N, C-alpha and C positions, 0 to 999 in steps of 0.2 A: 426800400421795401416797398413791395409791388403794391397795386391799386386796391382796394376790396371789392368784391361783386357786387350788385346791388342789393343781395339778399343780406351779405353779411354789413353792410351800411344800415341798412335798414335796422337789424338785431343790435347795431352797436347803439342807435340813436336810441332804440325802445329803451335799452338797457340804460342808457344815461339819463334820459327821462325820469326813469323809474329808481333810478338810486337819488343817493342825497347830492344838493349842490356844494355843501360844505361839512365836512366832519373834521373833528380836533380829538386827539386820543385823548392827552394827560386833562384837560378840560373838560370832555366830555360830553361837547356840543356837538348837534347833529344839525344842520338846516336844509331844508326840502327845499326842492327847486318852487318857482311860484306856478301856480294854476294858471297864468296868462302862458306863461314858457311851457309846459305841460300838454295846455289844448294847441300850442302851435306844433308841438312837436306831431300829435296827433293827426294834426289837419294837413302836416307836410306829407306826414306818411301815406293819408287818404289819398291824398293827388296824387303820390305816385302813384298808387296800389290802381287809380283810376283810368292813368295815361295807359297802364300795360295791357288793359283789356280792350278788344278786338272792337273796333269801331269807334265812330265819335259823337256819337248820341244826336245825329243828325241821319235824318232820310231822305234821300231825294226819290222823286218821281216825275215822271212827263204826265204834264195834264194835257187832256184834250176837250175841248169845249163840245157840246152836242151842236149840232146843225148841219147844212150841207156840206157834202164834200165832193 
Protein backbone atom coordinates (compact mmCIF):
# COMPACT_ATOMS: atom_id res chain seq x y z
CA UNK A 1 0.00 0.00 0.00
CA UNK A 2 1.57 3.33 -0.99
CA UNK A 3 2.02 6.10 1.55
CA UNK A 4 -0.76 8.71 1.44
CA UNK A 5 0.08 12.22 0.34
CA UNK A 6 -0.05 14.96 3.00
CA UNK A 7 -3.40 16.27 1.76
CA UNK A 8 -4.89 12.77 1.74
CA UNK A 9 -3.59 12.23 5.27
CA UNK A 10 -5.08 15.56 6.42
CA UNK A 11 -8.43 14.64 4.90
CA UNK A 12 -8.33 11.24 6.59
CA UNK A 13 -7.59 12.83 9.96
CA UNK A 14 -10.46 15.32 9.48
CA UNK A 15 -12.89 12.53 8.55
CA UNK A 16 -11.84 10.36 11.49
CA UNK A 17 -12.17 13.26 13.94
CA UNK A 18 -15.64 14.13 12.58
CA UNK A 19 -16.88 10.54 12.61
CA UNK A 20 -17.87 8.48 15.63
CA UNK A 21 -15.29 6.92 17.92
CA UNK A 22 -17.41 3.82 18.53
CA UNK A 23 -20.55 2.49 16.89
CA UNK A 24 -22.73 -0.53 17.50
CA UNK A 25 -25.29 -1.69 14.94
CA UNK A 26 -27.68 -3.96 16.79
CA UNK A 27 -27.59 -2.05 20.05
CA UNK A 28 -27.74 1.23 18.09
CA UNK A 29 -25.22 3.02 20.28
CA UNK A 30 -22.80 5.63 18.96
CA UNK A 31 -20.00 7.32 20.87
CA UNK A 32 -18.48 10.57 19.69
CA UNK A 33 -14.79 11.44 19.98
CA UNK A 34 -13.98 13.39 23.09
CA UNK A 35 -13.70 17.17 22.86
CA UNK A 36 -10.04 17.01 23.87
CA UNK A 37 -9.33 14.60 21.00
CA UNK A 38 -11.12 16.85 18.50
CA UNK A 39 -9.20 19.90 19.71
CA UNK A 40 -5.92 17.98 19.50
CA UNK A 41 -6.68 16.93 15.92
CA UNK A 42 -7.56 20.52 14.99
CA UNK A 43 -4.34 21.85 16.53
CA UNK A 44 -2.31 19.19 14.76
CA UNK A 45 -3.80 20.02 11.37
CA UNK A 46 -3.40 23.78 11.98
CA UNK A 47 0.26 23.34 12.92
CA UNK A 48 0.90 21.26 9.80
CA UNK A 49 -0.70 23.97 7.65
CA UNK A 50 1.34 26.70 9.37
CA UNK A 51 4.61 24.90 8.65
CA UNK A 52 3.80 24.78 4.93
CA UNK A 53 3.69 28.58 4.66
CA UNK A 54 6.74 30.42 3.41
CA UNK A 55 8.93 32.01 6.04
CA UNK A 56 9.47 31.19 9.63
CA UNK A 57 7.75 34.20 11.12
CA UNK A 58 11.12 35.74 11.98
CA UNK A 59 12.48 38.78 10.20
CA UNK A 60 16.17 39.53 10.29
CA UNK A 61 17.66 42.90 9.58
CA UNK A 62 21.01 44.58 9.98
CA UNK A 63 21.10 47.38 12.54
CA UNK A 64 23.56 50.20 11.97
CA UNK A 65 23.82 52.56 14.93
CA UNK A 66 24.16 56.28 14.18
CA UNK A 67 27.53 57.86 14.85
CA UNK A 68 30.91 58.49 13.36
CA UNK A 69 31.76 56.36 10.40
